[in-house]
MARRO-969655 format. One record per residue (C-alpha): x, y, z; residue in one letter. Coordinates in nm, 3 decimals. Example, Ala and Ser with C-alpha at 12.3 -4.5 7.8 and 13.67 -1.06 7.14 Angstrom:
[site [1.230, -0.450, 0.780], 'A'],
[site [1.367, -0.106, 0.714], 'S'],
//
This chain:
[site [1.333, 2.722, -1.481], 'M'],
[site [1.260, 2.655, -1.112], 'G'],
[site [1.103, 2.920, -0.896], 'L'],
[site [1.339, 3.086, -0.649], 'S'],
[site [1.250, 3.092, -0.281], 'L'],
[site [1.227, 3.474, -0.277], 'S'],
[site [0.990, 3.481, -0.575], 'S'],
[site [0.763, 3.228, -0.408], 'I'],
[site [0.759, 3.431, -0.086], 'I'],
[site [0.678, 3.749, -0.278], 'K'],
[site [0.371, 3.578, -0.419], 'R'],
[site [0.242, 3.544, -0.065], 'G'],
[site [0.117, 3.246, 0.122], 'G'],
[site [0.303, 2.966, 0.289], 'S'],
[site [0.327, 2.726, -0.006], 'T'],
[site [0.453, 2.371, 0.020], 'L'],
[site [0.769, 2.478, -0.162], 'T'],
[site [0.837, 2.751, 0.093], 'V'],
[site [0.779, 2.509, 0.380], 'K'],
[site [0.996, 2.243, 0.219], 'F'],
[site [1.285, 2.476, 0.135], 'M'],
[site [1.269, 2.654, 0.471], 'F'],
[site [1.267, 2.326, 0.661], 'G'],
[site [1.548, 2.186, 0.445], 'L'],
[site [1.752, 2.504, 0.501], 'G'],
[site [1.711, 2.483, 0.878], 'I'],
[site [1.809, 2.115, 0.877], 'I'],
[site [2.116, 2.171, 0.660], 'L'],
[site [2.223, 2.476, 0.859], 'L'],
[site [2.198, 2.278, 1.182], 'C'],
[site [2.392, 1.991, 1.027], 'V'],
[site [2.668, 2.226, 0.909], 'I'],
[site [2.683, 2.407, 1.245], 'A'],
[site [2.697, 2.081, 1.440], 'I'],
[site [2.958, 1.944, 1.201], 'S'],
[site [3.169, 2.259, 1.246], 'S'],
[site [3.146, 2.233, 1.625], 'L'],
[site [3.232, 1.865, 1.617], 'L'],
[site [3.527, 1.937, 1.388], 'T'],
[site [3.651, 2.211, 1.622], 'Y'],
[site [3.606, 1.985, 1.924], 'S'],
[site [3.789, 1.699, 1.756], 'Y'],
[site [4.081, 1.912, 1.639], 'L'],
[site [4.104, 2.075, 1.983], 'K'],
[site [4.109, 1.738, 2.155], 'K'],
[site [4.370, 1.610, 1.912], 'M'],
[site [4.588, 1.918, 1.967], 'F'],
[site [4.561, 1.889, 2.346], 'I'],
[site [4.670, 1.527, 2.323], 'Q'],
[site [4.965, 1.632, 2.110], 'E'],
[site [5.051, 1.911, 2.357], 'A'],
[site [5.045, 1.661, 2.640], 'Y'],
[site [5.282, 1.433, 2.453], 'E'],
[site [5.520, 1.725, 2.386], 'K'],
[site [5.523, 1.840, 2.750], 'T'],
[site [5.567, 1.482, 2.858], 'D'],
[site [5.869, 1.458, 2.630], 'I'],
[site [6.018, 1.780, 2.774], 'V'],
[site [5.962, 1.672, 3.133], 'L'],
[site [6.094, 1.328, 3.052], 'G'],
[site [6.406, 1.483, 2.900], 'H'],
[site [6.454, 1.694, 3.214], 'I'],
[site [6.417, 1.388, 3.436], 'D'],
[site [6.661, 1.192, 3.223], 'A'],
[site [6.917, 1.475, 3.243], 'T'],
[site [6.882, 1.502, 3.621], 'M'],
[site [6.912, 1.124, 3.661], 'E'],
[site [7.230, 1.127, 3.449], 'Y'],
[site [7.381, 1.401, 3.662], 'A'],
[site [7.285, 1.219, 3.980], 'R'],
[site [7.388, 0.870, 3.878], 'D'],
[site [7.691, 0.940, 3.651], 'E'],
[site [7.840, 1.286, 3.693], 'L'],
[site [7.812, 1.329, 4.069], 'R'],
[site [7.980, 0.996, 4.165], 'P'],
[site [8.267, 1.061, 3.923], 'Q'],
[site [8.323, 1.411, 4.050], 'I'],
[site [8.304, 1.300, 4.414], 'F'],
[site [8.573, 1.044, 4.330], 'H'],
[site [8.804, 1.309, 4.187], 'V'],
[site [8.746, 1.604, 4.426], 'L'],
[site [8.819, 1.621, 4.797], 'P'],
[site [8.541, 1.489, 5.017], 'G'],
[site [8.369, 1.814, 5.124], 'N'],
[site [8.384, 1.993, 4.792], 'V'],
[site [8.046, 2.043, 4.609], 'F'],
[site [8.030, 2.212, 4.267], 'I'],
[site [7.666, 2.315, 4.200], 'Q'],
[site [7.705, 2.358, 3.824], 'Q'],
[site [7.778, 1.989, 3.774], 'V'],
[site [7.658, 1.823, 4.094], 'M'],
[site [7.326, 1.990, 4.186], 'S'],
[site [7.027, 1.846, 4.000], 'N'],
[site [6.823, 2.160, 4.051], 'S'],
[site [7.102, 2.385, 3.932], 'F'],
[site [7.166, 2.174, 3.623], 'I'],
[site [6.792, 2.165, 3.548], 'N'],
[site [6.750, 2.540, 3.583], 'M'],
[site [7.046, 2.599, 3.353], 'G'],
[site [6.906, 2.370, 3.083], 'I'],
[site [6.556, 2.521, 3.103], 'M'],
[site [6.699, 2.872, 3.087], 'K'],
[site [6.840, 2.790, 2.747], 'R'],
[site [6.515, 2.615, 2.654], 'F'],
[site [6.326, 2.935, 2.745], 'K'],
[site [6.549, 3.135, 2.514], 'Q'],
[site [6.458, 2.910, 2.223], 'R'],
[site [6.090, 2.882, 2.313], 'F'],
[site [6.005, 3.207, 2.489], 'P'],
[site [5.628, 3.143, 2.499], 'R'],
[site [5.668, 2.823, 2.702], 'Y'],
[site [5.670, 2.850, 3.080], 'I'],
[site [5.876, 2.619, 3.301], 'Y'],
[site [5.902, 2.633, 3.676], 'R'],
[site [6.050, 2.408, 3.947], 'R'],
[site [5.934, 2.540, 4.285], 'V'],
[site [5.901, 2.437, 4.648], 'A'],
[site [5.719, 2.558, 4.956], 'L'],
[site [6.049, 2.623, 5.139], 'N'],
[site [6.327, 2.633, 4.877], 'P'],
[site [6.692, 2.718, 4.939], 'M'],
[site [6.673, 2.980, 4.664], 'N'],
[site [6.394, 3.232, 4.738], 'P'],
[site [6.339, 3.271, 4.361], 'A'],
[site [6.208, 2.915, 4.353], 'D'],
[site [5.938, 2.971, 4.615], 'K'],
[site [5.591, 2.846, 4.506], 'A'],
[site [5.310, 3.100, 4.455], 'D'],
[site [4.952, 3.044, 4.573], 'A'],
[site [4.854, 2.848, 4.258], 'F'],
[site [5.156, 2.620, 4.285], 'E'],
[site [5.131, 2.584, 4.662], 'A'],
[site [4.773, 2.460, 4.621], 'G'],
[site [4.882, 2.171, 4.406], 'Y'],
[site [5.175, 2.087, 4.636], 'I'],
[site [4.935, 2.071, 4.928], 'T'],
[site [4.691, 1.862, 4.725], 'Q'],
[site [4.963, 1.611, 4.634], 'F'],
[site [5.078, 1.595, 4.995], 'R'],
[site [4.729, 1.536, 5.131], 'N'],
[site [4.647, 1.268, 4.874], 'N'],
[site [4.921, 1.008, 4.889], 'P'],
[site [4.733, 0.774, 4.652], 'S'],
[site [4.725, 1.028, 4.368], 'S'],
[site [4.942, 0.992, 4.060], 'K'],
[site [5.134, 1.301, 4.171], 'K'],
[site [5.071, 1.478, 3.840], 'Q'],
[site [4.797, 1.680, 3.668], 'W'],
[site [4.733, 1.818, 3.324], 'R'],
[site [4.469, 2.050, 3.183], 'G'],
[site [4.387, 2.393, 3.044], 'L'],
[site [4.444, 2.706, 3.251], 'V'],
[site [4.441, 3.079, 3.184], 'T'],
[site [4.727, 3.290, 3.312], 'R'],
[site [4.765, 3.661, 3.238], 'N'],
[site [4.491, 3.646, 2.973], 'G'],
[site [4.663, 3.363, 2.784], 'E'],
[site [4.540, 3.006, 2.752], 'D'],
[site [4.794, 2.734, 2.836], 'Y'],
[site [4.804, 2.363, 2.845], 'F'],
[site [4.954, 2.289, 3.183], 'L'],
[site [5.138, 1.970, 3.277], 'H'],
[site [5.264, 1.954, 3.632], 'L'],
[site [5.398, 1.683, 3.862], 'K'],
[site [5.513, 1.663, 4.218], 'A'],
[site [5.879, 1.675, 4.320], 'V'],
[site [5.937, 1.392, 4.568], 'V'],
[site [6.246, 1.385, 4.791], 'A'],
[site [6.487, 1.097, 4.720], 'E'],
[site [6.787, 0.959, 4.910], 'E'],
[site [7.031, 1.150, 4.691], 'S'],
[site [6.852, 1.479, 4.768], 'C'],
[site [6.933, 1.455, 5.142], 'L'],
[site [7.297, 1.535, 5.075], 'L'],
[site [7.202, 1.899, 5.030], 'C'],
[site [6.849, 1.914, 5.173], 'H'],
[site [6.875, 1.683, 5.472], 'G'],
[site [7.065, 1.764, 5.794], 'D'],
[site [7.234, 2.106, 5.741], 'P'],
[site [7.533, 1.994, 5.947], 'D'],
[site [7.600, 1.715, 5.700], 'S'],
[site [7.555, 1.915, 5.379], 'S'],
[site [7.850, 2.042, 5.171], 'P'],
[site [8.013, 2.353, 5.310], 'E'],
[site [7.974, 2.547, 4.986], 'S'],
[site [7.596, 2.492, 4.999], 'I'],
[site [7.575, 2.601, 5.360], 'T'],
[site [7.781, 2.913, 5.295], 'Q'],
[site [7.568, 3.007, 4.992], 'H'],
[site [7.215, 2.926, 5.117], 'Y'],
[site [7.242, 2.896, 5.491], 'G'],
[site [7.106, 2.621, 5.716], 'K'],
[site [6.737, 2.724, 5.738], 'V'],
[site [6.565, 2.709, 5.399], 'N'],
[site [6.530, 2.387, 5.203], 'G'],
[site [6.642, 2.160, 5.484], 'R'],
[site [6.525, 1.857, 5.677], 'H'],
[site [6.362, 1.682, 5.381], 'W'],
[site [6.246, 1.325, 5.421], 'K'],
[site [6.256, 1.051, 5.161], 'V'],
[site [5.919, 1.019, 4.982], 'G'],
[site [5.795, 1.360, 5.094], 'E'],
[site [5.633, 1.596, 4.838], 'V'],
[site [5.858, 1.898, 4.867], 'V'],
[site [5.790, 2.088, 4.550], 'G'],
[site [5.635, 2.109, 4.208], 'L'],
[site [5.768, 2.097, 3.856], 'E'],
[site [5.551, 2.213, 3.570], 'W'],
[site [5.558, 2.327, 3.210], 'I'],
[site [5.289, 2.528, 3.028], 'A'],
[site [5.248, 2.525, 2.651], 'A'],
[site [5.060, 2.824, 2.501], 'P'],
[site [4.747, 2.723, 2.313], 'V'],
[site [4.556, 3.051, 2.255], 'S'],
[site [4.698, 3.097, 1.907], 'G'],
[site [4.636, 2.738, 1.813], 'T'],
[site [4.278, 2.750, 1.946], 'F'],
[site [4.227, 3.068, 1.749], 'R'],
[site [4.344, 2.893, 1.434], 'Q'],
[site [4.115, 2.599, 1.510], 'L'],
[site [3.822, 2.838, 1.545], 'R'],
[site [3.916, 2.991, 1.211], 'H'],
[site [3.922, 2.643, 1.058], 'V'],
[site [3.579, 2.565, 1.205], 'A'],
[site [3.444, 2.901, 1.085], 'L'],
[site [3.590, 2.840, 0.739], 'F'],
[site [3.430, 2.496, 0.736], 'F'],
[site [3.098, 2.654, 0.837], 'F'],
[site [3.118, 2.923, 0.567], 'L'],
[site [3.218, 2.674, 0.298], 'V'],
[site [2.936, 2.447, 0.412], 'G'],
[site [2.691, 2.736, 0.401], 'T'],
[site [2.803, 2.826, 0.050], 'A'],
[site [2.769, 2.463, -0.050], 'G'],
[site [2.424, 2.461, 0.108], 'M'],
[site [2.326, 2.761, -0.106], 'A'],
[site [2.437, 2.575, -0.419], 'V'],
[site [2.257, 2.263, -0.299], 'L'],
[site [1.950, 2.478, -0.235], 'F'],
[site [1.947, 2.598, -0.592], 'A'],
[site [1.990, 2.244, -0.726], 'I'],
[site [1.727, 2.096, -0.495], 'V'],
[site [1.488, 2.382, -0.575], 'N'],
[site [1.530, 2.327, -0.949], 'Y'],
[site [1.495, 1.950, -0.910], 'F'],
[site [1.198, 1.988, -0.672], 'H'],
[site [1.024, 2.217, -0.921], 'Y'],
[site [1.051, 1.969, -1.208], 'W'],
[site [0.984, 1.657, -1.003], 'V'],
[site [0.708, 1.779, -0.770], 'A'],
[site [0.589, 2.136, -0.832], 'V'],
[site [0.539, 2.114, -1.209], 'L'],
[site [0.336, 1.787, -1.197], 'P'],
[site [0.129, 1.931, -0.911], 'M'],
[site [0.063, 2.244, -1.118], 'K'],
[site [-0.048, 2.032, -1.411], 'R'],
[site [-0.279, 1.838, -1.183], 'M'],
[site [-0.410, 2.156, -1.018], 'S'],
[site [-0.486, 2.310, -1.357], 'S'],
[site [-0.662, 1.987, -1.457], 'F'],
[site [-0.867, 1.991, -1.135], 'F'],
[site [-0.971, 2.352, -1.191], 'K'],
[site [-1.086, 2.276, -1.546], 'D'],
[site [-1.299, 1.990, -1.413], 'V'],
[site [-1.437, 2.202, -1.127], 'A'],
[site [-1.519, 2.491, -1.364], 'N'],
[site [-1.698, 2.257, -1.605], 'G'],
[site [-1.444, 2.294, -1.885], 'H'],
[site [-1.386, 1.917, -1.876], 'R'],
[site [-1.635, 1.639, -1.820], 'G'],
[site [-1.626, 1.383, -1.541], 'L'],
[site [-1.539, 1.109, -1.789], 'D'],
[site [-1.196, 1.265, -1.850], 'I'],
[site [-0.890, 1.073, -1.728], 'H'],
[site [-0.578, 1.240, -1.592], 'F'],
[site [-0.276, 1.063, -1.738], 'D'],
[site [0.009, 1.032, -1.483], 'A'],
[site [0.344, 1.002, -1.655], 'R'],
[site [0.548, 0.841, -1.378], 'D'],
[site [0.482, 0.576, -1.117], 'Y'],
[site [0.532, 0.785, -0.805], 'D'],
[site [0.330, 0.961, -0.535], 'E'],
[site [0.197, 1.214, -0.787], 'V'],
[site [0.069, 0.934, -1.008], 'S'],
[site [-0.096, 0.773, -0.704], 'E'],
[site [-0.266, 1.106, -0.631], 'L'],
[site [-0.375, 1.125, -0.994], 'A'],
[site [-0.518, 0.774, -0.980], 'E'],
[site [-0.706, 0.866, -0.663], 'S'],
[site [-0.846, 1.170, -0.845], 'F'],
[site [-0.947, 0.954, -1.139], 'N'],
[site [-1.129, 0.717, -0.904], 'R'],
[site [-1.295, 1.015, -0.736], 'M'],
[site [-1.415, 1.142, -1.075], 'M'],
[site [-1.550, 0.794, -1.144], 'G'],
[site [-1.745, 0.809, -0.818], 'Y'],
[site [-1.868, 1.159, -0.903], 'L'],
[site [-1.976, 1.045, -1.246], 'K'],
[site [-2.161, 0.751, -1.094], 'K'],
[site [-2.321, 0.985, -0.839], 'S'],
[site [-2.425, 1.221, -1.116], 'E'],
[site [-2.579, 0.934, -1.309], 'E'],
[site [-2.763, 0.819, -0.997], 'E'],
[site [-2.877, 1.176, -0.938], 'K'],
[site [-3.009, 1.201, -1.295], 'N'],
[site [-3.180, 0.864, -1.253], 'E'],
[site [-3.335, 0.980, -0.927], 'M'],
[site [-3.454, 1.303, -1.085], 'E'],
[site [-3.606, 1.098, -1.366], 'Q'],
[site [-3.784, 0.881, -1.110], 'R'],
[site [-3.912, 1.189, -0.931], 'V'],
[site [-4.044, 1.328, -1.257], 'R'],
[site [-4.200, 0.990, -1.330], 'Q'],
[site [-4.362, 0.986, -0.987], 'A'],
[site [-4.493, 1.341, -1.032], 'D'],
[site [-4.626, 1.247, -1.372], 'K'],
[site [-4.792, 0.937, -1.234], 'L'],
[site [-4.948, 1.137, -0.951], 'A'],
[site [-5.087, 1.400, -1.189], 'S'],
[site [-5.219, 1.139, -1.430], 'I'],
[site [-5.362, 0.941, -1.140], 'G'],
[site [-5.565, 1.239, -1.020], 'Q'],
[site [-5.690, 1.304, -1.373], 'L'],
[site [-5.765, 0.936, -1.430], 'A'],
[site [-5.961, 0.909, -1.106], 'A'],
[site [-6.184, 1.201, -1.206], 'G'],
[site [-6.242, 1.075, -1.559], 'V'],
[site [-6.304, 0.716, -1.446], 'A'],
[site [-6.567, 0.813, -1.191], 'H'],
[site [-6.748, 1.032, -1.446], 'E'],
[site [-6.775, 0.768, -1.718], 'I'],
[site [-6.804, 0.455, -1.504], 'N'],
[site [-7.180, 0.487, -1.440], 'N'],
[site [-7.276, 0.565, -1.804], 'P'],
[site [-7.069, 0.269, -1.919], 'L'],
[site [-7.245, 0.042, -1.672], 'S'],
[site [-7.585, 0.154, -1.814], 'L'],
[site [-7.466, 0.100, -2.173], 'I'],
[site [-7.340, -0.250, -2.090], 'L'],
[site [-7.661, -0.337, -1.907], 'G'],
[site [-7.901, -0.220, -2.176], 'Y'],
[site [-7.686, -0.365, -2.457], 'T'],
[site [-7.688, -0.701, -2.284], 'K'],
[site [-8.071, -0.690, -2.259], 'L'],
[site [-8.107, -0.593, -2.626], 'L'],
[site [-7.878, -0.880, -2.731], 'R'],
[site [-8.105, -1.125, -2.556], 'K'],
[site [-8.412, -0.994, -2.736], 'E'],
[site [-8.253, -0.993, -3.083], 'C'],
[site [-8.253, -1.295, -3.310], 'P'],
[site [-7.936, -1.506, -3.296], 'A'],
[site [-7.859, -1.423, -3.656], 'D'],
[site [-7.886, -1.094, -3.824], 'G'],
[site [-7.707, -0.764, -3.858], 'Q'],
[site [-7.862, -0.615, -3.543], 'T'],
[site [-7.717, -0.892, -3.325], 'K'],
[site [-7.370, -0.838, -3.473], 'E'],
[site [-7.395, -0.464, -3.417], 'D'],
[site [-7.503, -0.509, -3.056], 'L'],
[site [-7.218, -0.756, -2.998], 'D'],
[site [-6.973, -0.499, -3.134], 'L'],
[site [-7.117, -0.230, -2.906], 'V'],
[site [-7.110, -0.462, -2.605], 'Y'],
[site [-6.749, -0.577, -2.659], 'N'],
[site [-6.618, -0.222, -2.702], 'N'],
[site [-6.815, -0.101, -2.401], 'A'],
[site [-6.666, -0.386, -2.196], 'R'],
[site [-6.319, -0.282, -2.316], 'L'],
[site [-6.394, 0.071, -2.202], 'C'],
[site [-6.510, -0.072, -1.869], 'K'],
[site [-6.175, -0.255, -1.836], 'K'],
[site [-5.990, 0.067, -1.911], 'I'],
[site [-6.193, 0.248, -1.646], 'V'],
[site [-6.117, -0.026, -1.393], 'E'],
[site [-5.744, 0.002, -1.472], 'D'],
[site [-5.768, 0.377, -1.429], 'L'],
[site [-5.935, 0.332, -1.093], 'L'],
[site [-5.672, 0.080, -0.983], 'N'],
[site [-5.397, 0.314, -1.102], 'F'],
[site [-5.535, 0.617, -0.918], 'S'],
[site [-5.670, 0.443, -0.608], 'R'],
[site [-5.452, 0.492, -0.293], 'Q'],
[site [-5.525, 0.160, -0.127], 'T'],
[site [-5.369, 0.059, 0.202], 'K'],
[site [-5.079, -0.184, 0.171], 'V'],
[site [-5.153, -0.498, 0.373], 'N'],
[site [-4.806, -0.609, 0.479], 'L'],
[site [-4.753, -0.968, 0.587], 'I'],
[site [-4.454, -1.201, 0.590], 'S'],
[site [-4.457, -1.323, 0.231], 'T'],
[site [-4.273, -1.609, 0.064], 'D'],
[site [-4.199, -1.451, -0.273], 'L'],
[site [-4.098, -1.784, -0.425], 'N'],
[site [-4.447, -1.918, -0.343], 'A'],
[site [-4.617, -1.600, -0.472], 'S'],
[site [-4.428, -1.619, -0.800], 'I'],
[site [-4.509, -1.990, -0.834], 'E'],
[site [-4.882, -1.911, -0.783], 'T'],
[site [-4.869, -1.653, -1.063], 'A'],
[site [-4.673, -1.889, -1.288], 'V'],
[site [-4.909, -2.182, -1.222], 'A'],
[site [-5.216, -1.972, -1.306], 'S'],
[site [-5.071, -1.881, -1.647], 'L'],
[site [-4.874, -2.196, -1.728], 'E'],
[site [-5.154, -2.360, -1.929], 'E'],
[site [-5.196, -2.044, -2.136], 'T'],
[site [-4.822, -2.040, -2.201], 'F'],
[site [-4.821, -2.405, -2.309], 'K'],
[site [-5.100, -2.337, -2.558], 'Q'],
[site [-4.892, -2.051, -2.700], 'G'],
[site [-4.578, -2.266, -2.723], 'G'],
[site [-4.392, -2.078, -2.451], 'I'],
[site [-4.186, -2.261, -2.187], 'S'],
[site [-4.108, -2.140, -1.836], 'I'],
[site [-3.780, -2.194, -1.649], 'V'],
[site [-3.787, -2.158, -1.271], 'R'],
[site [-3.467, -2.064, -1.085], 'D'],
[site [-3.569, -2.001, -0.726], 'Y'],
[site [-3.323, -1.930, -0.443], 'D'],
[site [-3.411, -2.172, -0.164], 'S'],
[site [-3.243, -1.944, 0.095], 'T'],
[site [-3.465, -1.650, 0.001], 'L'],
[site [-3.588, -1.483, 0.322], 'P'],
[site [-3.950, -1.375, 0.364], 'H'],
[site [-4.044, -1.015, 0.285], 'L'],
[site [-4.302, -0.792, 0.452], 'L'],
[site [-4.527, -0.726, 0.152], 'A'],
[site [-4.885, -0.716, 0.023], 'D'],
[site [-4.909, -1.066, -0.122], 'E'],
[site [-5.203, -0.992, -0.354], 'D'],
[site [-5.030, -0.693, -0.506], 'K'],
[site [-4.711, -0.892, -0.548], 'M'],
[site [-4.901, -1.162, -0.737], 'K'],
[site [-5.053, -0.892, -0.957], 'G'],
[site [-4.705, -0.750, -1.036], 'I'],
[site [-4.567, -1.095, -1.121], 'F'],
[site [-4.869, -1.189, -1.337], 'A'],
[site [-4.849, -0.862, -1.530], 'N'],
[site [-4.477, -0.907, -1.606], 'L'],
[site [-4.532, -1.269, -1.711], 'L'],
[site [-4.815, -1.167, -1.947], 'M'],
[site [-4.603, -0.888, -2.098], 'N'],
[site [-4.326, -1.140, -2.172], 'S'],
[site [-4.577, -1.389, -2.313], 'F'],
[site [-4.731, -1.130, -2.547], 'Q'],
[site [-4.385, -1.027, -2.675], 'A'],
[site [-4.284, -1.379, -2.785], 'M'],
[site [-4.358, -1.621, -3.062], 'K'],
[site [-4.405, -1.996, -3.017], 'P'],
[site [-4.083, -2.162, -2.908], 'G'],
[site [-3.983, -1.879, -2.676], 'G'],
[site [-3.879, -1.915, -2.313], 'C'],
[site [-3.943, -1.717, -1.996], 'I'],
[site [-3.696, -1.747, -1.707], 'T'],
[site [-3.793, -1.644, -1.354], 'V'],
[site [-3.501, -1.612, -1.112], 'K'],
[site [-3.492, -1.512, -0.744], 'T'],
[site [-3.181, -1.445, -0.538], 'E'],
[site [-3.088, -1.312, -0.194], 'Y'],
[site [-2.873, -1.000, -0.221], 'D'],
[site [-2.663, -1.035, 0.097], 'K'],
[site [-2.444, -0.737, 0.022], 'E'],
[site [-2.738, -0.503, -0.032], 'G'],
[site [-2.960, -0.687, 0.221], 'N'],
[site [-3.245, -0.726, -0.024], 'G'],
[site [-3.427, -0.959, -0.260], 'I'],
[site [-3.376, -0.954, -0.636], 'R'],
[site [-3.627, -1.103, -0.883], 'I'],
[site [-3.553, -1.123, -1.256], 'I'],
[site [-3.807, -1.193, -1.535], 'F'],
[site [-3.624, -1.265, -1.863], 'S'],
[site [-3.773, -1.356, -2.199], 'D'],
[site [-3.648, -1.435, -2.547], 'T'],
[site [-3.902, -1.210, -2.716], 'G'],
[site [-3.867, -0.933, -2.970], 'S'],
[site [-3.722, -0.684, -2.724], 'G'],
[site [-3.796, -0.316, -2.680], 'I'],
[site [-3.650, -0.049, -2.910], 'P'],
[site [-3.396, 0.169, -2.731], 'E'],
[site [-3.574, 0.491, -2.826], 'K'],
[site [-3.885, 0.397, -2.625], 'I'],
[site [-3.715, 0.208, -2.342], 'L'],
[site [-3.743, 0.502, -2.102], 'D'],
[site [-4.118, 0.543, -2.168], 'K'],
[site [-4.251, 0.195, -2.093], 'I'],
[site [-4.351, 0.284, -1.734], 'F'],
[site [-4.550, 0.589, -1.842], 'E'],
[site [-4.931, 0.554, -1.818], 'P'],
[site [-5.118, 0.479, -2.144], 'F'],
[site [-4.794, 0.409, -2.332], 'F'],
[site [-4.819, 0.080, -2.520], 'T'],
[site [-4.675, -0.084, -2.830], 'T'],
[site [-4.966, -0.324, -2.867], 'K'],
[site [-5.227, -0.282, -3.142], 'P'],
[site [-5.545, -0.086, -3.054], 'P'],
[site [-5.787, -0.289, -2.847], 'G'],
[site [-5.514, -0.523, -2.707], 'Q'],
[site [-5.373, -0.308, -2.428], 'G'],
[site [-5.441, -0.001, -2.220], 'T'],
[site [-5.080, 0.098, -2.145], 'G'],
[site [-5.147, 0.090, -1.771], 'L'],
[site [-5.011, -0.253, -1.675], 'G'],
[site [-4.644, -0.153, -1.626], 'L'],
[site [-4.738, 0.185, -1.481], 'A'],
[site [-4.955, 0.012, -1.217], 'V'],
[site [-4.677, -0.242, -1.148], 'S'],
[site [-4.425, 0.042, -1.114], 'Y'],
[site [-4.648, 0.217, -0.860], 'A'],
[site [-4.694, -0.105, -0.659], 'M'],
[site [-4.317, -0.168, -0.649], 'V'],
[site [-4.265, 0.186, -0.521], 'K'],
[site [-4.530, 0.128, -0.253], 'E'],
[site [-4.301, -0.146, -0.122], 'H'],
[site [-3.996, 0.090, -0.138], 'K'],
[site [-3.850, -0.128, -0.410], 'G'],
[site [-3.690, -0.064, -0.748], 'E'],
[site [-3.781, -0.187, -1.095], 'I'],
[site [-3.552, -0.163, -1.395], 'S'],
[site [-3.546, -0.300, -1.748], 'V'],
[site [-3.276, -0.411, -1.989], 'K'],
[site [-3.363, -0.489, -2.346], 'S'],
[site [-3.212, -0.511, -2.690], 'K'],
[site [-3.434, -0.520, -2.993], 'E'],
[site [-3.447, -0.875, -3.128], 'G'],
[site [-3.273, -1.027, -2.822], 'F'],
[site [-3.538, -1.025, -2.552], 'G'],
[site [-3.613, -0.825, -2.241], 'T'],
[site [-3.524, -0.856, -1.873], 'S'],
[site [-3.715, -0.689, -1.587], 'F'],
[site [-3.538, -0.673, -1.248], 'T'],
[site [-3.722, -0.613, -0.922], 'L'],
[site [-3.535, -0.534, -0.601], 'W'],
[site [-3.696, -0.509, -0.256], 'F'],
[site [-3.512, -0.406, 0.062], 'P'],
[site [-3.532, -0.630, 0.367], 'L'],
[site [-3.485, -0.333, 0.601], 'E'],
[site [-3.710, -0.031, 0.607], 'G'],
[site [-3.991, -0.222, 0.439], 'D'],
[site [-4.239, -0.181, 0.724], 'K'],
[site [-4.555, 0.018, 0.670], 'A'],
//
């Protein structure tokens, strides 16, 4: 079941879920509020348009009635009655209009209708300040449309107001023109002062109708509020659905991944573990990134272990070197005396006989000991590296050429694969030749007739270095001793055939040049030594 927003907040902390749900809530609430306001505005505009059409119909009906009275009734009645008789109820447009609107007011009491003038005959029709302002405005602006519509508030009530100017026409001058020419009944009833001397085309009054809209606007606000409340309730339901969906789609996979990460960080899982992403989405991309990161960490850990092993090897070599130097110096002089006196005794002994054989045995073993002492001294001696620009292809070829006849006699062939673009390296050329000769001899001694040694050089552009590979088809090195071959005095050769210092000395010389040496071998399938020297940072 998905976590509710309140339960997440109680747990403390601004979680991604809280931020997501809070942001979504604000967005939805704003959308609902804006939609409600737009709905209210649209309905209000639509109602105002409808109100205008209704007031236009009413005013149009009034105009049509007045035109009928003016054009049809009045001429007929003038034809029947004596010339100076004027009956207001059927002949006066204003009187007929007021009578009709009085009945209209009875049926629609909330509507307001007025027909007023600045100087009317009937004082009850005199314009107030609001109405007089519009009359003056219409008079002073002859180019206006002589009508106006809009919302106004009168006596605390909102109305839609539609008003238009009353313009004097030729037929109006009968009653409102020269008072001496107007019907006697009009003069007797209203006098000769008010509502006289009109001119054709003059704005003399104002006719307007006001439709109440407060109740309708109130209903529209209720509709908008109802829409807002329904939308808010729908948002709450949507919140619950989105929260549930968000929990299963995003939160739950993230929790699984977080738990997995913690197990790896706490050491409960190894770096070779793989997090299995179930779907192809952003979470699976994150999982794949984590898997790649664990791969990098695993590689870094392996490199760290390898580095620690090299440090231990270097410490071991340093300790053994100090010991070897002391031992070699102590026994070097006695060995030289033994060799010297044994050589003299051999000369004085007969060529045949047991004594000569015994002295030869002593001499050969003493010379072997002398070789071991020399190797010890070379291993322990901290000689200065004489760096010069060295063509490694030429150095390797020198070492190969010096041993090639020996290899031919042993039935071993050599394959050269030199990179012609190989740049020169700042190195001690003599030591490099010693390294190459030692590796070639190791390969030679590990093979039977018919074997092959391949020497390959290549320029490592990506790593900005030089790589040299010595491969043979010999017997290979057992895996259990592969990590010991660079240790001093470790050898697989029979007694008297090796000191176990050759690879250790080569290892030390490679390190002096800030290079790396590694070995790959499989028992019965040969061995491959790889040397790598950097082209940068190789200065003494």
